[in-house]
C-alpha positions in Angstrom: 121.8 119.5 222.7 124.9 121.2 221.8 125.8 124.7 223.1 125.8 127.5 220.6 129.3 129.2 220.3 127.5 132.5 221.1 127.0 131.3 224.6 130.7 130.3 225.3 132.2 132.1 228.3 129.0 134.1 229.2 127.4 134.0 232.6 124.2 132.1 232.6 121.2 133.2 234.7 120.6 131.0 237.8 117.1 130.2 239.0 117.1 133.3 241.2 117.9 135.6 238.4 116.0 133.8 235.6 112.7 135.5 236.6 114.3 138.8 236.3 116.0 138.3 233.0 115.1 140.9 230.3 115.8 140.3 226.7 117.3 143.2 224.7 117.3 143.3 221.0 119.9 145.7 219.3 121.0 146.3 215.9 121.2 148.9 213.1 118.2 150.8 211.7 116.3 148.6 209.2 118.0 145.4 210.2 114.6 143.9 211.1 114.3 144.3 214.9 110.7 145.1 215.0 109.5 142.1 213.0 111.7 139.6 214.9 110.8 141.0 218.3 107.1 140.5 217.6 107.7 136.9 216.4 109.9 136.2 219.4 107.3 137.7 221.8 104.6 135.5 220.4 106.8 132.4 220.8 107.9 132.9 224.4 105.0 134.8 226.0 106.7 138.1 225.9 105.8 141.9 225.6 107.8 144.6 224.0 109.2 147.9 225.5 110.6 150.4 223.0 113.9 152.0 223.6 113.9 154.0 220.4 113.6 157.7 221.3 111.7 158.4 218.1 108.8 156.2 218.9 107.7 157.9 222.1 105.9 160.7 220.3 102.3 160.7 219.0 101.7 161.8 215.4 105.2 160.8 214.4 104.5 157.5 212.8 105.6 157.3 209.2 108.9 159.1 209.6 110.0 156.9 212.6 108.9 153.5 211.0 106.8 153.0 214.1 105.2 149.5 214.6 101.8 149.6 212.9 98.6 149.6 215.0 98.1 146.0 213.8 101.5 145.0 215.1 100.9 146.8 218.4 97.6 145.0 218.7 99.3 141.6 218.1 101.8 142.1 221.0 101.5 144.7 223.7 104.0 147.5 223.2 105.2 149.9 226.0 106.6 153.4 225.5 105.1 153.9 222.0 102.9 157.0 221.6 103.3 158.1 225.2 104.3 161.8 224.7 103.4 164.8 222.5 106.0 166.0 220.0 106.3 169.2 222.0 107.6 167.2 225.1 111.2 166.2 225.7 111.9 163.0 227.4 115.1 162.9 229.3 117.2 159.9 229.8 116.2 159.7 233.5 112.5 159.7 232.6 113.1 156.9 230.1 114.9 154.8 232.7 112.0 155.3 235.1 109.4 154.3 232.5 111.4 151.3 231.3 111.7 150.1 234.9 108.0 150.5 235.4 107.2 148.6 232.3 109.5 145.8 233.1 107.9 145.4 236.6 104.4 145.4 235.0 105.4 142.7 232.4 107.1 140.4 234.9 104.2 140.7 237.4 102.0 139.1 234.7 104.5 136.2 234.4 105.7 137.4 230.9 109.1 138.1 229.6 110.1 141.8 228.9 111.8 142.3 225.5 113.5 145.7 225.3 113.9 146.8 221.6 116.0 149.7 220.5 118.2 151.4 218.1 119.1 154.3 220.4 122.4 153.0 221.7 122.8 155.5 224.6 119.3 154.6 225.9 119.9 150.9 225.8 123.3 151.1 227.5 122.0 153.5 230.1 119.4 150.9 231.1 121.6 147.7 230.7 124.6 149.2 232.5 122.6 151.1 235.2 123.8 154.6 234.5 123.2 157.1 237.1 122.2 160.5 235.4 123.6 163.7 236.7 121.1 165.2 239.2 121.3 168.7 237.7 117.8 169.9 237.0 117.0 171.6 233.7 117.1 175.4 233.7 114.6 176.4 231.0 115.9 179.9 230.4 119.5 178.8 230.2 118.5 175.9 228.0 116.6 178.3 225.6 119.6 180.5 225.3 121.8 177.5 224.3 119.1 176.4 221.8 119.0 179.9 220.3 122.8 179.6 220.0 122.4 176.3 218.2 119.8 177.7 215.9 122.1 180.5 214.9 125.2 178.4 214.2 123.7 175.0 213.4 123.5 171.6 215.2 126.9 170.4 213.8 128.7 173.6 214.8 127.2 173.5 218.3 128.4 169.9 218.5 131.8 171.1 217.5 131.8 173.6 220.3 131.0 170.8 222.8 133.8 168.7 221.4 136.3 171.5 222.2 135.0 171.4 225.9 134.3 167.7 226.4 135.5 165.5 223.6 134.4 162.3 225.4 130.8 163.5 225.7 130.8 164.8 222.1 132.0 161.4 220.8 128.8 159.8 222.3 126.4 162.3 220.7 125.2 162.4 217.1 126.2 165.8 215.7 122.7 166.2 214.4 121.1 165.6 217.7 120.9 169.2 219.0 118.7 168.2 222.1 121.4 166.0 223.5 124.2 168.5 222.7 122.3 171.3 224.3 121.7 169.1 227.4 125.4 168.3 227.7 126.4 172.0 227.4 123.7 173.0 229.9 125.0 170.5 232.6 128.6 171.6 231.9 127.9 175.4 232.2 125.6 174.9 235.2 127.9 172.6 237.2 131.3 173.6 236.0 132.1 169.9 235.4 132.5 167.9 232.3 129.2 166.1 231.3 131.3 162.9 230.5 132.6 162.8 234.1 129.3 163.0 235.9 127.9 159.6 234.9 128.3 156.8 237.4 126.9 153.3 237.3 124.9 151.1 239.6 124.4 147.4 239.2 120.8 146.9 237.6 118.3 145.0 239.5 117.5 143.0 236.3 119.6 140.5 234.4 119.9 141.6 230.7 120.4 139.1 227.9 121.4 141.1 224.7 120.5 139.8 221.3 122.3 141.5 218.4 120.9 141.3 214.8 123.0 141.9 211.8 123.0 141.9 208.0 125.7 142.9 205.5 126.1 146.6 205.4 125.1 146.8 201.7 121.8 145.0 202.4 121.0 147.3 205.3 121.6 150.4 203.1 119.3 148.8 200.4 116.6 148.3 203.1 117.1 151.9 204.3 116.6 153.2 200.7 113.5 151.1 200.3 112.1 152.3 203.7 112.6 155.9 202.8 110.8 155.5 199.5 108.0 153.8 201.4 107.8 156.6 203.9 107.1 159.2 201.1 104.6 156.8 199.4 102.7 156.4 202.6 102.3 160.2 203.3 105.5 161.3 205.2 105.3 164.9 203.7 101.6 165.1 204.9 102.5 163.9 208.3 105.2 166.5 208.7 102.8 169.2 207.5 100.3 168.2 210.1 103.0 168.6 212.8 103.9 172.1 211.5 100.2 173.1 211.3 100.0 172.3 215.0 102.4 175.0 215.5 105.5 172.9 216.1 108.5 174.7 215.0 110.9 173.1 212.6 113.7 174.0 215.2 111.9 171.9 217.9 114.2 169.1 218.9 111.9 166.2 217.8 111.6 167.7 214.3 115.4 167.6 214.0 115.3 163.9 213.7 116.6 162.5 210.4 113.8 162.8 207.8 111.6 165.4 209.5 114.4 168.1 209.2 114.7 167.4 205.5 110.9 167.3 204.8 110.6 170.6 206.7 113.3 172.1 204.4 111.4 170.7 201.4 108.2 172.3 202.6 110.0 175.6 203.2 111.1 175.5 199.5 114.8 175.3 200.4 115.5 171.8 198.8 113.7 169.6 196.3 112.0 166.4 197.2 114.8 164.3 195.6 117.3 166.4 197.6 115.4 165.6 200.8 115.6 161.9 200.0 119.2 162.0 199.1 120.1 163.8 202.4 118.0 161.2 204.3 119.9 158.4 202.8 123.2 160.0 203.5 122.5 160.8 207.0 120.9 157.4 207.8 124.0 155.7 206.6 126.1 157.8 208.9 123.6 157.0 211.7 124.0 153.2 211.0 127.8 153.5 211.5 127.3 155.3 214.7 124.9 152.6 216.0 127.5 150.1 215.2 129.9 151.9 217.5 127.5 151.3 220.3 127.0 147.6 219.6 130.2 146.0 218.3 130.5 142.4 216.9 133.3 141.7 219.4 131.3 142.6 222.4 131.3 139.5 224.7 128.0 140.7 226.3 126.1 140.5 223.0 124.9 137.2 221.3 125.0 138.1 217.6 122.7 136.4 214.9 122.6 136.9 211.1 119.2 137.9 209.8 119.9 136.1 206.5 119.8 132.8 208.5 116.2 133.5 209.8 117.5 133.3 213.4 114.2 133.0 215.4 114.5 129.3 216.0 118.2 129.5 216.9 117.6 132.3 219.3 114.8 130.4 221.1 117.1 127.4 221.3 119.9 129.5 222.8 117.5 130.9 225.3 116.5 127.4 226.4 120.1 126.3 226.7 120.7 129.5 228.9 117.8 128.5 231.1 116.0 131.8 230.3 112.9 130.1 228.9 111.6 126.6 229.4 
């Protein structure tokens, strides 16, 4: 059996670490991570952990392209529908929950498969980031959030970039929650947010699988997904969240799609304008995702989705002694 070029120069798990190996599937929005992860889990006796920050929240299904109930019943998923939209999950909470899920899956003799499009979350787990210990100050955070509401998410992000360019570079300008958290830590500690992160070697061995398609194909799939969201009741889903008393300024409704639908429901833009803004912002998001996971990263094993890579991935995992 010939060795795949993807494996050249990479450290192979030995028998001691094999049992602790966690597979990680990364790639841009709409590349096809969910479907491939499910098929891979079926083939290798695995279970799936979500590292996509949008999938944690109940009632936010259509706008997040959440795995369907049928898909979740086919393969057990962790960290999907585990919080209410009013809640905010910090990076430290995510790390704790992912670790617990990995331990549970491995205790059953199964393989944990971490799937995510949120680059910061995946890197925090695979690189063992140690999150700054500063506890949230609700009053102070609310003051920064009000400031953000007044000047807008992008302008607040610009303020952060003036103080801590390295931290701002890692944060989506539309993600007000993360911008607020960075500013909160800076103001509370007097130190740059980017300088407070340390790393600790993870207990697990991570094998990262990258999925890719031509950029034009990804954009076409994004457009198709957006049309499907509206056809399947995205506007109605957003209205239900608003009817629950969730403010359009609430961080989880600032996600791409929900923000635009909220503006449509408020009469600020037309439905077609909402779709156009979603397409534009998602394209920007795809480019930012690619900055987290680069094709020349030696730690990532890349596969082209056009080649239907499942068999090749399984073969490579066998060569690497991760599965039998």
